[in-house]
N, C-alpha and C positions, 0 to 999 in steps of 0.2 A: 226518325220521326220526331221532329222538334216540338217542344211544348213551351208555353209561357204561362207562368202562374198568374192567375187573376189577382188583382190587388183591390183593397177597399171593400166596404160592406155590400157593394152592388155586384159582387162576383157571381158569375153564372153557375148553374149546377146542371147535372145530367138531366134532371127532370125538366128544366127550362129548355135545354137543347131538344128534348123529345117533343115538347109542346110546340116549339117553333117548326120542327120537322113536320109534325102532324098538320099544322096550319098550312104550310106550303104544299104538302101532298094533297090535302083536300081541295085547296084552291086550284090545283092542277087537274082535279077530277080523277085522281088515281086512288085505287085501293092499295092496301099494304102489299097485297100479292102483285098488283100491277107494277108498283115501284120496285119490288124485289126482283121481278123478271127482268127489268131494264138495267139493274145495277151491275151484274146479277148477284143475288144472294137468296137465302131462305126467307120466306115470309116471317117466320118466327123471329129472325134477327131484326127486321124492321119493327116488329111489334114490341120487342124488348127495348130497343133503342128509344122508341116513342114513350114507353113506360118509365124510362129512366133507370132500367135495371141491367142494361148492358152497355159497356163502353165501346163506342164505335172507333174505327181507325180514321185517320185524317183523309185517307183515300175514299172512305165511305161518304164523308161530309162533302168532299169535292165532287164526287159523282152525283150526289143529290142536288148540289148547287147547279150543275150543268143540266140535269134532267128536269128540274123544277123551275129553272130560270129565276133563281133567287138573287142573282147579282153578287154571289159570293158570301151571302149572309151566314150560311151554315159553316163555311170554312173559317170565317173570322171568329164566329162564336166558339167553334171547336178549339181554336187556338187560345182563347181566353179562359178556358176551363181547366182547373187543376183536377185532372181525371182520377188520379190515384186514390184520393179519399173516397171516391165514388165506387171503387171496385169492391165487390163482395167476395170475401174469402170463403172457402168451403166451410160448412157449418162446424165440422169437427176441428178445424184449425183456427176458428175465429178467436177462441180464448187465447191461444198463443200469440196471434197477431196483436191482440189488444195489449198483452204484456210487453211485446216488443215496442209498442208505441210509447211506453212510459218507463221501461226498465232503466235503471241507473248503472247496471253492470251485467254483462253476459259472458259466460264461459262455456265453450262447447268442445266436445270431442266428436269427431265424425269419421265414419268408415265408408269406403266405396264411392260415395257421391259427395261432391262439393256441397257444403251447406247453403241453404237458400239465400242467406244474407250476403254471400260472397259470389254467387253465380252471375255470369253474364247473361244477357237476354238470349243469345244464341244457344248457350248451354241449357238454360231453362226451357227454351222452346223445343230443343231436341229431346229433353226428358218428357215434357208434357205431350208431345206429338205421338208418343208411344201409346198413350192411354186415353187420348181425347181427340175429338174432331177439331179441325183447324180453328173454328171460332172459339170454342171452349179453351183450346190450348192458348190462344192469344190472350184471352181473359185471365187465365191463370198466370201467364207470364207477367202481365201488368200488375196483378195482385202481388206477385213475388217481388217485383221491382219496387212496389210501394213500400214494402217493409224495409228496404235497404236505405232509403233516403235519409232517415234519421241517423243511422250509424255512419254514413259516409259524409254527412255535413260536418263543417268545422265545429268543434266543440261537442261532437257526438258522445254518447255513453261509451264507457270502456268495453271493448269487445276483444276477448282473447280466445283463439281457437287453435286446437291441435288436430291436424289432419293425419289420419293414418295414410301411409304411402299408397294404399290401394285407391285413394281418391285421385291421385295423379296417374295411376296406371289403368283405371277403368275408363275406357274410351267412350265418350258420349258425343255423338254427332260427327265423329270423324276427326282427323288430325287438325284441320283448320280450326274447328271449334275448340279443341283442346289447347291449341296454341294461344288463341284469344283468351281462354280461361286462365291459363298459366300467367300470361302477361297481366291480366287483371289482378290476380293474387299478388303479384310483385308490386303492382301500383297501390293497391289498398293497404298492403303491409307497411307502406311508408307513412301512413297517416298516424298522427300521434296517439290516437285512441285505440288503434287496432294492432294486434300482434298475431302473426300467422306462423305456426311451427309445424314441422313435419315429423311424424314418428316413423322412422324407417322400418321396413318389414324385417330386415336382418339384424336389428338391434335387440338381442334377446333380453337384455337387462331391463327393458321397459315393461312396466306393469300397466296394462291397458284396462279400461272399463270393459265390461262384458258386451256392451253395445253402444251405439251412438247416444249421446245425451247432451242436455243443456242445463246449466245452472243459472237460474234467473234471479236477480235481486231487484226488488221493486222499491219505489221511493218511500213507501210506508213501512219499510223494514221486513216485509214478507219475502221469503226465499223459497223458490220452487225448483224441484227436479222435474225436467220434462224429457220424455222419450216417445218414440213412435213405433207402432206395429204396422201391419200391412195397410190398414184402413182407418186408423184412429190415433189420436194423441193421448198420452197418459201424463197426468199431473200428480205430484205428491209434495205436500208441504210439511211432512214429518221432519222436525228439526234434527233428529238423530240420523235419519236417512240422508238429509242434505249434508250434514257434517261428514258422514262416511264417504259419500261420493265426492265431496269437495276435497277431502284429503287425498283420495285416489287421483283426482285430477291434478292437484297441485304437485304431487310427487311425479306424475307423468310429465307435466310441463317442465319441472326442474331437471329431469333426466333426459328429456328430448333435446335434440340440437336447438341451439338458440335461434332467434328470429333471423339474424344475418346468415347463419349457417344454413337455415332452412330455405332462405331465399336462393342460396346457391343450388340447393337440391331442386327447387322449382325451376330455376334457369336451366339446369341439366335436362329436366323433363321437357321443357319448352323446346330445347334444341333437338331432343329426340323426336318430338312430334314434327319438327321442321324436316328432319332427315327422313322420317317415315312418309311424310307427304311427298317429298321428292322421289322416294323409292317407289311409291304407289304410281306416280306419273310415269316413271321409267318402266315399271312393270306393265302399266296400261299400254304404253307405246309398243313394248315387246309383244304383248298379247295381240295387239292389233296387227302387228307385222306378221306374226305367226298365223293369224286368221287369214290374212290376205294371201299368204303362201299356200295354205290349205285350199283356199278357194281357187287359186290359179292351177294347182295340181288337179283339182276336181274338174275344172274346165278342160284341161288338157286331156284328162282321162275320158271325159264325156264328149269329146269332139268326134268328128267323122273319122272312121277307121282309114288308115293308109295301107295300101297293099304292100306286103313284104316281097322283096326279091328272093326268089329261091335259087339256090345254087344249081347250075346246069350239071347234067350227068356227064 
C-alpha cells in the first residue's frame, strides 16, 4: 500500500479527508449507514473516518470514489496525506510512543516476541489479529509502523537490541511470516545506527534480565527504564535503577554473540522456516492423498454388494 508524504504548509490531514468524504456522501444523498452497506463496512468505520479519528485504507478511498462519483478526488487526497502521525496509539502506550519520537538512544532486551520497532507489517498483523477485530488490528499495525520510521531513516538514533533466541523460535503467523521477519532483521541490522544480537538459549554463561525491557535516553538527559505487563506499560526514572539495569544489559550485550555472528544465527532460523514451509506443503500433499485414499475405500465399501460364488458340493 504505497504512500507519498505531503509537502509544504498546505498538507492535508485526516480531518480534512473526513470533511471531504462527508461532503461527497451528503451530496450523493447517502447516510453513513447507506455508504457503509455499499462499501461494505461498519457504519462506525465511516463515522470515525469522517471524524478524522480512524485511518482508512486506500481501498476504502477508491471504493468511496466509485460509489460517490468523485472523479478520484478521495484517492488522490488519500495519497497526499502522511497518515502515520494521525494514528492514535493506545492510551497506555502513548507515553512510550512519544519517547520514541525524540529518543537519542534506545537499548532493548526482548523475549519471545520481536520488538515492535523491528516487526514487519505481516508479523505485527498476525499478533494483533489475535486480540482485535480486523479494522482495529489494521489501525494498530499502522501505529506500530509509525514508530519505526524514525529509527529506520538515515541518521536515525542509536538502537541496539538483544533478542533472546525464543524470539526466533516463537512462530507468529506461520513459516512465511517468520521468513519475512528474519529477512527484515538481517536487513535492518545492516543500518549504521542499528545492531541486532541474539542471546542463544543454550549459552549458560549469559546473565539475562528478568524480563523484556527498554533503556531510553532522551535529548534533555532524562533516562528511563520501560517494561510491560499484560495490559500496561511501566516507567521508572530512578537513576540507581537505570544504572543497575544498564550494567546488566551491557554485560549481556558484551557476552552475547556479535552482530555478525548473530546475523548467521538469524540466517539459520530463516533457512529453518524455509524448510518447515516446504515440509508443511509436503505433509499437506500427503494428507490430501491419504484422505483421497480413505474416500475411495469408503466408496468401494459403500457400493452395491456383489454376489459371492459358493463352491459346489
